[in-house]
C-alpha positions in Angstrom: 80.0 82.5 11.8 82.7 79.9 12.0 82.3 77.0 9.5 82.1 73.4 10.5 85.6 73.0 9.0 87.0 75.7 11.1 85.4 74.2 14.2 86.9 70.8 13.5 90.3 72.3 12.9 90.0 74.3 16.1 89.1 71.1 18.0 92.1 69.3 16.6 94.4 72.1 17.4 93.2 72.7 21.0 93.1 68.9 21.7 96.7 68.5 20.5 97.7 71.4 22.7 96.0 69.7 25.7 97.6 66.4 25.0 101.0 68.0 24.6 100.6 69.9 27.8 99.9 66.7 29.8 103.0 65.0 28.5 105.2 68.1 28.9 104.0 68.6 32.5 105.0 65.0 33.2 108.3 65.5 31.5 107.5 62.8 29.0 108.5 62.8 25.3 105.9 63.5 22.6 104.9 60.5 20.5 107.0 59.6 17.4 105.2 57.5 14.8 108.5 56.0 13.7 109.6 55.0 17.2 108.7 51.5 18.3 108.6 52.5 22.0 105.5 51.8 24.0 103.1 54.8 24.5 104.2 56.8 27.5 100.6 57.6 28.3 100.0 54.1 29.5 102.3 54.2 32.5 104.0 57.6 32.8 101.0 59.9 33.7 99.0 60.4 36.8 95.5 59.1 36.6 94.1 62.7 36.3 96.6 63.5 33.5 96.0 60.2 31.8 92.2 60.9 31.6 92.8 64.3 30.2 95.2 63.0 27.6 92.8 60.2 26.7 89.9 62.6 26.2 92.1 64.8 24.0 93.0 61.8 21.8 89.3 60.8 21.5 88.5 64.3 20.2 91.5 64.2 17.8 90.5 60.8 16.4 86.8 61.9 16.0 87.6 65.3 14.5 90.2 64.1 12.0 87.8 61.4 10.8 84.9 63.8 10.5 87.1 66.3 8.7 88.1 63.7 6.1 84.5 62.6 5.7 83.5 66.2 5.1 86.1 67.3 2.6 87.3 64.1 0.7 85.5 62.8 -2.4 82.6 60.7 -1.0 83.0 58.0 -3.6 86.7 57.6 -2.7 85.8 57.5 1.0 83.2 54.7 0.5 85.6 52.7 -1.7 88.3 53.0 0.9 86.0 51.7 3.6 84.8 48.9 1.4 88.4 47.6 0.9 89.1 47.4 4.7 89.1 43.6 4.5 92.4 43.8 2.5 94.0 45.5 5.4 92.7 42.8 7.7 94.1 40.1 5.4 97.5 41.8 5.4 97.5 42.1 9.2 96.8 38.4 9.4 99.9 37.7 7.3 102.0 40.0 9.5 100.7 38.2 12.7 100.9 34.6 11.4 104.5 35.1 10.1 105.6 37.2 13.1 106.9 40.1 10.9 107.0 42.5 13.8 109.1 40.0 15.8 111.6 39.7 12.9 112.0 43.4 13.0 112.7 43.7 16.7 116.0 45.5 17.6 116.4 46.4 13.9 115.9 50.2 13.9 117.5 50.5 10.4 115.0 48.0 9.0 115.2 44.7 7.3 115.2 44.1 3.5 112.2 42.2 2.2 114.5 39.6 0.7 115.6 38.6 4.2 112.0 38.7 5.5 111.0 36.5 2.6 113.7 34.0 3.3 112.6 33.9 7.0 108.9 33.4 6.3 109.1 31.4 3.0 106.8 33.9 1.3 107.5 35.0 -2.2 109.5 38.3 -2.0 107.3 40.3 -4.4 104.1 39.3 -2.7 105.4 40.0 0.8 106.7 43.4 -0.2 103.3 44.4 -1.5 101.6 43.2 1.6 103.9 45.2 3.8 103.7 48.2 1.6 99.9 48.4 2.0 100.4 48.2 5.7 103.2 50.8 5.7 101.0 53.1 3.6 98.5 53.1 6.5 101.3 53.6 9.0 101.6 50.0 10.2 105.4 49.4 9.7 107.7 52.0 8.2 109.3 51.6 4.8 112.6 53.3 5.6 114.0 52.8 2.2 112.6 51.0 -0.9 111.8 47.4 0.2 113.3 47.9 3.6 110.8 47.8 6.5 111.1 48.6 10.2 108.8 48.6 13.2 107.1 51.7 14.3 104.7 52.9 17.0 101.8 50.8 15.5 103.5 47.7 14.3 105.2 47.1 17.7 101.8 46.2 18.9 101.8 43.1 16.6 104.8 41.5 18.4 104.2 38.2 20.2 104.7 39.8 23.6 102.1 42.5 23.0 98.4 42.3 23.9 97.0 43.5 20.6 98.1 40.7 18.3 95.7 38.1 19.6 92.8 40.6 19.5 93.6 41.4 15.8 93.9 37.7 15.1 90.4 36.8 16.5 88.5 39.9 15.6 89.8 41.3 12.4 91.6 38.5 10.7 90.5 35.1 12.0 87.1 33.5 12.7 85.2 36.7 13.1 86.4 38.2 9.8 85.4 35.1 7.9 82.1 34.8 9.7 81.2 38.4 9.0 81.1 37.6 5.3 77.9 35.7 6.0 76.1 38.6 7.7 74.0 39.7 4.8 73.0 36.1 4.0 72.0 35.7 7.7 69.8 38.8 7.6 68.1 37.5 4.4 67.4 34.1 5.8 68.0 33.7 9.6 66.6 30.2 9.5 70.0 28.9 8.3 71.7 29.9 11.5 74.1 32.6 12.7 76.9 33.7 10.4 79.5 31.8 12.5 77.6 28.5 12.4 77.0 28.9 8.7 80.7 29.0 8.1 82.0 26.5 10.7 79.0 24.2 11.0 79.1 24.7 14.8 78.1 27.3 17.3 81.0 29.3 18.7 80.7 27.5 22.0 80.9 24.1 20.2 83.8 25.3 18.1 86.0 26.3 21.0 85.3 23.2 23.1 86.3 21.0 20.1 89.8 19.5 21.0 91.1 20.2 17.5 90.6 23.9 18.1 92.5 24.1 21.4 95.2 26.4 19.9 92.6 28.8 18.6 90.8 28.7 21.9 94.0 29.8 23.7 94.5 32.7 21.3 90.8 33.6 21.7 91.1 33.7 25.5 94.1 36.0 25.4 92.5 38.2 22.7 89.2 38.6 24.5 91.0 39.7 27.7 92.7 42.5 25.8 89.8 43.5 23.4 88.2 46.3 25.4 91.4 48.1 26.4 94.8 46.8 25.4 96.4 49.3 27.7 94.4 48.0 30.7 92.9 51.4 31.4 89.5 49.8 31.9 90.7 48.2 35.1 88.0 48.0 37.8 90.3 48.7 40.7 91.2 52.0 39.0 87.9 53.1 37.5 85.7 52.7 40.5 86.2 54.9 43.6 87.2 52.1 46.0 89.3 54.4 48.1 86.1 56.3 49.1 84.2 53.1 49.8 86.8 51.2 51.8 87.6 51.9 55.5 90.5 50.7 57.6 88.2 48.9 60.0 84.9 47.8 58.3 85.3 44.6 56.2 84.0 44.7 52.7 83.1 41.7 50.4 82.9 41.8 46.6 81.4 38.9 44.7 82.7 38.5 41.2 80.1 36.6 39.1 81.2 34.8 35.9 84.7 35.7 37.0 86.8 33.5 34.8 90.2 33.3 36.5 89.2 36.1 38.9 92.0 38.5 37.8 89.8 41.5 38.3 89.2 41.0 42.0 92.8 39.7 42.4 94.1 43.1 41.2 91.6 44.9 43.5 92.8 42.9 46.6 96.4 43.5 45.7 95.9 47.2 45.1 94.2 47.6 48.5 96.1 44.9 50.4 96.0 46.9 53.7 92.2 47.2 53.7 89.9 44.5 55.1 88.5 43.4 51.7 87.5 39.9 50.6 86.5 38.4 47.3 84.1 35.7 46.3 85.0 34.3 42.9 82.1 32.5 41.2 82.0 30.6 37.9 81.4 27.1 36.6 83.4 24.4 38.5 85.9 23.7 35.7 86.6 27.4 35.4 87.1 27.7 39.2 89.8 25.0 39.1 91.7 27.2 36.6 91.0 30.3 38.8 92.5 28.6 41.9 95.7 27.9 40.0 95.8 31.5 38.7 95.5 32.8 42.3 98.1 30.4 43.6 100.5 31.6 41.0 99.8 35.3 41.1 98.5 36.0 44.6 99.1 33.1 47.0 98.8 35.3 50.0 95.2 35.9 49.1 94.5 32.2 49.5 96.7 31.8 52.6 95.0 34.8 54.4 91.5 33.6 53.4 90.9 36.7 51.4 89.2 34.8 48.6 86.6 32.1 48.3 85.9 30.0 45.2 82.2 29.2 44.9 80.6 27.5 41.9 77.6 29.0 40.2 75.4 28.6 37.2 74.1 32.1 37.1 71.1 31.2 35.0 69.8 28.9 37.8 71.5 30.1 41.0 71.6 33.4 42.9 75.2 34.4 43.8 76.7 33.9 47.2 74.8 35.8 49.9 76.3 38.5 52.2 78.4 40.5 49.7 78.5 44.3 49.8 79.1 44.5 46.0 78.2 42.2 43.2 80.2 42.5 40.0 80.0 41.3 36.4 82.5 42.1 33.7 81.8 41.8 30.0 79.4 38.9 30.6 75.8 40.2 30.2 76.5 41.3 26.6 76.7 37.6 25.7 73.1 36.9 26.4 69.6 37.8 25.1 67.4 40.3 26.8 65.4 37.5 28.4 68.5 35.9 29.9 69.9 39.3 30.9 66.8 39.8 33.1 67.1 36.3 34.5 70.8 36.7 35.5 70.3 40.2 36.9 67.2 39.0 38.7 69.2 36.3 40.5 71.7 38.9 41.6 68.9 41.1 42.9 67.7 38.3 45.1 71.1 38.1 46.8 71.2 41.9 47.1 67.9 41.9 49.0 69.4 39.6 51.6 72.5 41.8 51.9 70.4 44.9 52.6 69.7 48.3 51.0 73.3 49.4 50.9 74.3 46.6 48.7 75.3 47.6 45.1 75.7 45.8 41.8 78.4 46.9 39.4 78.0 46.1 35.7 81.3 46.5 33.9 80.6 46.5 30.2 80.4 48.5 26.9 77.7 51.2 26.9 76.7 52.3 23.4 75.3 55.8 22.7 73.5 57.2 19.7 75.5 59.6 17.5 72.9 62.2 18.6 71.8 63.1 22.0 69.0 61.2 23.6 67.1 63.2 26.2 65.4 60.0 27.5 68.6 58.3 28.4 70.5 58.6 31.7 73.1 61.3 31.5 76.4 60.4 29.8 79.6 60.9 31.8 80.9 62.8 28.8 79.5 64.1 25.5 81.6 65.2 22.6 81.9 68.9 21.8 80.1 70.2 18.7 80.3 69.7 15.8 81.5 66.1 16.6 79.0 63.3 16.8 77.9 63.3 20.4 79.2 59.8 21.0 82.7 60.8 19.9 82.2 59.2 16.5 85.1 57.3 14.9 87.1 57.2 18.1 84.6 54.7 19.5 84.3 52.5 16.3 85.6 49.4 18.1 82.7 49.4 20.5 80.2 49.4 17.7 82.2 46.8 15.8 82.1 44.8 19.0 78.3 45.0 18.9 78.2 43.6 15.4 80.6 40.8 16.5 78.1 39.9 19.2 75.4 39.6 16.5 77.5 37.5 14.2 78.8 35.2 16.9 76.0 34.8 19.5 72.9 36.8 18.3 73.4 39.0 21.3 74.4 42.6 21.6 76.2 45.5 23.3 73.6 47.8 24.8 73.0 51.4 25.7 72.4 52.4 29.3 68.7 53.0 28.3 68.4 49.5 26.9 69.9 48.0 30.0 67.8 50.2 32.2 64.6 48.7 30.7 65.9 45.2 31.6 67.4 45.7 35.1 64.2 47.6 36.2 62.3 44.3 35.6 64.5 42.8 38.2 63.8 45.5 40.8 67.1 47.5 40.4 67.7 51.2 39.8 70.4 53.3 38.3 72.8 55.0 40.8 75.8 56.2 38.8 78.0 55.6 35.8 81.8 55.6 35.9 84.1 55.8 32.8 86.5 52.8 32.5 88.6 53.2 29.4 86.3 52.4 26.4 83.9 50.7 28.8 81.8 51.8 31.7 81.0 50.7 35.2 77.3 51.1 36.0 76.4 51.2 39.7 73.0 49.8 40.5 71.0 49.7 43.8 67.7 48.1 44.9 64.7 50.1 43.6 
């Protein structure tokens, strides 16, 4: 009988072969860790090939991590995990001092002396910080004390999407607040970890004028948190081509829409179809949304393809008459009680639209590391002997759940947990669609 080790090695080998095949078939180069070029899998593959390649990568990530956990000294593994904060601290230095930007167009690298002069950081200290990062493959030390960008560090440049995410999640407010998690669990009466640290709730903190710069970074980071490559895009993940016709008009209502970029992308992608959007959020947010549409899709406004309708989704039902109601990364911000209230308001509008109306929840869906026969079927389950939720390859989603606890006392949920809530509002599960590291859950009236 094949051992677990053999099975893990076999999964790694077969998944690397599958990944390589998808790139080779598309005549794309294989990844090179030392190359600062953007990943070709983001734009160079067909949707089918991209999904196959992405699944292969998930298996590789999970199997490699499980293999290390199985064979490495367990004490060393735990100690390495316990010092992860030092990596976060070094990443913060790299971002704040724009090290990756200083290395742009420098394939032969830059000596730490030059970097120290540009950043006003003591040379010895900077070299040690960069060496820790290079030892974990963020930056390459091409020669002693000479550092260059690579496949990972290029994501820390000012023009990339990942830097703001790392700033807010792994190195900024959230890292500092996480240090109070244990204290919070011992004595919740003293407030959430974030409030213990800053003396304000996160909402108060980011509406404080002196934190405007941090709020702007936060906004950019949150937009990229789920999928820096944009592979969670709703207009790609949901089968709109099957739902749209050339003659029958269709209306989608985007609730808690922010600037409405999701429905904007949908309308642009299906510009020839008779589809309209209703963008709903609080009045100040809608003013920002109007400016965003005027800049990025003025034709949508000119042709009356979009309406901006204010809403307080705790008190109001969304606009009536839509064929689809949609919420993206919103419900995870709220308690179970408020989840039911928000979804209940959506259900009221759905009833007026008729039995064909659907509600799309676009959010993280957590799974147990073991199969749960009582949960709705997953769209994918990892092959044995991996953890059934793909283990380490989905770490960010579970880290996101802890972030919700630390910041808002809310949570990411499993489909089973959400099902218990939306059923109270008279809704029923229809289908689940993969959307990058997130999911789109389609609901109907029960």
